[in-house]
Structures are given as structure tokens and as C-alpha cells.
C-alpha positions as CSV (number, residue, x, y, z in Angstrom):
1,X,-30.9,-43.4,-16.3
2,X,-31.4,-46.8,-17.7
3,X,-27.8,-47.6,-18.8
4,X,-26.8,-51.0,-18.0
5,X,-24.3,-51.4,-14.7
6,X,-25.8,-48.5,-12.8
7,X,-27.1,-50.2,-10.0
8,X,-23.0,-51.1,-8.6
9,X,-22.0,-47.5,-9.6
10,X,-21.7,-44.4,-7.1
11,X,-23.3,-41.2,-8.0
12,X,-22.0,-37.9,-6.8
13,X,-24.0,-34.5,-6.8
14,X,-22.9,-31.0,-5.9
15,X,-25.6,-28.2,-5.7
16,X,-24.1,-24.7,-5.2
17,X,-25.9,-21.6,-4.9
18,X,-24.0,-18.8,-6.6
19,X,-26.2,-16.1,-4.9
20,X,-26.5,-17.9,-1.3
21,X,-22.8,-19.2,-1.3
22,X,-24.1,-22.6,0.2
23,X,-22.7,-26.0,-1.1
24,X,-24.5,-29.0,-0.9
25,X,-22.6,-32.1,-1.9
26,X,-24.3,-35.8,-1.7
27,X,-22.6,-39.2,-2.3
28,X,-24.8,-42.3,-2.5
29,X,-25.1,-45.7,-4.5
30,X,-26.9,-45.2,-7.7
31,X,-29.6,-47.5,-6.7
32,X,-30.5,-45.5,-4.0
33,X,-30.6,-42.7,-6.2
34,X,-32.9,-43.7,-8.7
35,X,-35.6,-45.5,-5.9
36,X,-35.2,-42.0,-4.4
37,X,-35.8,-39.9,-7.8
38,X,-38.4,-42.5,-9.1
39,X,-40.5,-41.4,-5.5
40,X,-40.2,-38.0,-5.9
41,X,-43.7,-36.5,-5.8
42,X,-43.5,-32.9,-6.8
43,X,-40.7,-30.6,-8.2
44,X,-38.4,-28.2,-6.5
45,X,-40.4,-25.3,-7.8
46,X,-43.3,-27.0,-6.0
47,X,-41.6,-27.8,-3.1
48,X,-40.5,-23.9,-2.5
49,X,-44.0,-22.8,-3.5
50,X,-45.3,-25.1,-0.5
51,X,-42.9,-24.6,2.0
52,X,-42.4,-20.7,1.5
53,X,-38.7,-20.7,0.7
54,X,-39.1,-18.3,-1.8
55,X,-36.8,-15.6,0.1
56,X,-34.2,-12.9,-2.1
57,X,-31.0,-12.0,-0.8
58,X,-29.2,-8.8,-0.5
59,X,-26.7,-8.7,-3.3
60,X,-23.4,-7.3,-1.7
61,X,-20.8,-5.4,-4.0
62,X,-17.1,-5.4,-3.2
63,X,-15.2,-2.4,-4.0
64,X,-12.5,-2.6,-5.7
65,X,-9.2,-0.6,-4.1
66,X,-5.9,0.5,-5.5
67,X,-3.2,1.5,-4.1
68,X,-1.5,3.3,-7.3
69,X,-2.2,7.3,-7.1
70,X,-3.0,9.2,-10.1
71,X,-0.3,10.5,-12.3
72,X,0.4,14.0,-11.5
73,X,-0.4,16.7,-14.0
74,X,2.3,18.1,-16.0
75,X,3.5,21.4,-15.2
76,X,5.6,24.5,-16.1
77,X,7.0,24.7,-12.9
78,X,10.5,22.7,-12.6
79,X,10.6,19.8,-9.7
80,X,12.3,20.8,-7.3
81,X,12.3,20.4,-2.9
82,X,10.4,23.0,-1.3
83,X,12.8,23.9,1.3
84,X,14.4,27.6,3.0
85,X,17.8,26.6,1.5
86,X,16.4,26.3,-2.2
87,X,16.6,30.1,-3.9
88,X,13.7,29.0,-5.8
89,X,11.7,29.3,-2.7
90,X,13.6,31.6,-0.6
91,X,11.3,34.2,-1.2
92,X,8.7,32.3,0.3
93,X,10.8,31.5,3.6
94,X,12.0,34.5,4.0
95,X,8.6,36.1,5.1
96,X,7.9,33.1,7.3
97,X,11.4,33.4,9.1
98,X,11.3,36.9,9.6
99,X,7.6,37.2,11.7
100,X,8.5,36.7,15.2
101,X,10.9,34.0,14.4
102,X,13.2,35.6,16.7
103,X,17.5,36.0,16.2
104,X,19.0,34.2,13.1
105,X,20.7,31.3,14.0
106,X,24.7,31.2,13.8
107,X,25.8,28.8,11.1
108,X,28.2,26.1,12.9
109,X,31.0,23.4,12.0
110,X,30.2,19.5,12.1
111,X,32.6,17.2,13.6
112,X,31.6,14.0,12.2
113,X,28.1,13.3,10.2
114,X,26.5,9.6,9.4
115,X,23.9,7.7,8.4
116,X,22.0,5.1,10.4
117,X,20.1,2.0,9.2
118,X,16.7,2.8,7.5
119,X,17.2,4.9,4.4
120,X,14.6,4.6,2.4
121,X,16.7,6.6,-0.5
122,X,14.1,9.5,-0.8
123,X,16.8,11.7,-2.2
124,X,15.6,14.6,0.1
125,X,19.1,14.6,1.9
126,X,21.2,15.0,-1.6
127,X,18.6,17.6,-2.5
128,X,19.8,20.1,0.3
129,X,23.6,19.4,0.3
130,X,24.7,17.1,-2.6
131,X,28.5,17.7,-1.4
132,X,27.9,15.7,1.6
133,X,25.3,13.1,0.8
134,X,25.2,10.7,-2.1
135,X,22.2,8.7,-2.5
136,X,23.1,5.1,-3.9
137,X,20.2,2.6,-5.5
138,X,19.9,1.4,-1.6
139,X,21.4,3.5,0.9
140,X,22.5,7.0,1.5
141,X,26.5,7.6,1.8
142,X,28.5,10.6,3.0
143,X,30.8,12.0,0.5
144,X,34.8,11.4,1.5
145,X,36.2,14.5,2.2
146,X,32.6,16.4,2.5
147,X,32.6,20.1,3.8
148,X,31.5,20.1,7.2
149,X,31.5,23.7,7.6
150,X,27.7,24.1,6.7
151,X,25.8,22.4,9.8
152,X,22.9,24.5,9.4
153,X,22.1,23.0,5.5
154,X,23.2,19.0,7.6
155,X,20.8,20.0,9.9
156,X,18.2,20.9,7.2
157,X,18.8,17.6,5.6
158,X,19.0,15.7,9.0
159,X,15.6,17.1,9.5
160,X,13.9,16.5,6.2
161,X,14.8,13.4,6.5
162,X,11.5,11.3,6.5
163,X,13.3,8.0,8.6
164,X,15.6,10.3,10.5
165,X,18.9,8.3,10.0
166,X,21.0,11.4,9.5
167,X,23.0,11.9,12.7
168,X,26.1,14.3,13.3
169,X,28.2,16.1,15.9
170,X,28.8,19.3,16.2
171,X,32.3,20.5,15.9
172,X,33.7,22.0,19.3
């Protein structure tokens, strides 16, 4: 504070409260600051004691969120789609089909199968009917010369599609 040339300089003071999140910024000529500093009659603690600004602020903690699921534990069972056409789970679905399900649905032929825009490459269709559906890195394709005689499997693949982009026309 006693250095030469300070009278002509500018002083910048920034006061930040991490607890309150309040920032104050002061910019003044050093001459005015020195006058104010030398004229001060009390400390910050004395000021707070006199005017009663000793308030405790609540401390809020931010919860950390993550969108990554925990790993699935390893199992002895093979990984497979739990659907009626999968022979591994046929027994589970047979009981439900027989309990008041009505008459069995007759299989039908399909004239045309196509995939609309919006495939999310989930492999559900290829898992059900790999002879018809081929899943690539970014979409699903209908295989050339795909067998279209099993309409029930194509219907099952269309119903299993989460984005409902599998479409087909029944043969006459």
C-alpha cells in the first residue's frame, strides 16, 4: 500500500461467497481506496456483530445421476428372445394359448414384406425369422428370395418390433 505510483493506478476487487453464491466486484482509483481503507473504523467481524449478519445458509447437495444401467449378472441360461416361436420357451406359452385362447390361428402366405424408416436395429425381427429379416449396422433388410409362406412368423416379428416399422400384405 506504500509503493510509488499507486495514486494513479486502478484497483479491482472481487469478493465471492462460495456458500451464498454471491459475487461483488469493485473498481476504483487506488487513491480513493487508500482514503477509504485508512478511514475504516471497524473490521468485518465487528460489522457483522453490530448489524447481525450472521445467518447460516442451508447447504444443498446435488444428486449425481447416471443413465448407465448396472451390468446384468452372468447366468447359466443362454440368452434368447422370450417369444412363442422360440422352442426354448414354447412350454411357457403353450399353457397361455390353451387357456381360453379360442381357436388356433391358421397360417397364411404373405405377398410382400417391407421395412419403413425408423428401424432402431434391435434384432428382434431377425431373432424371430432370420430367413426373411437381415439386420445390418444401421437398418433392417428383407432378404432376397425370402420365404413368405409363414405369415404367422412374419406377423410375430412385426408385433415384436418396438418401432412398428415392419409392414406386410397378405397374399390373396
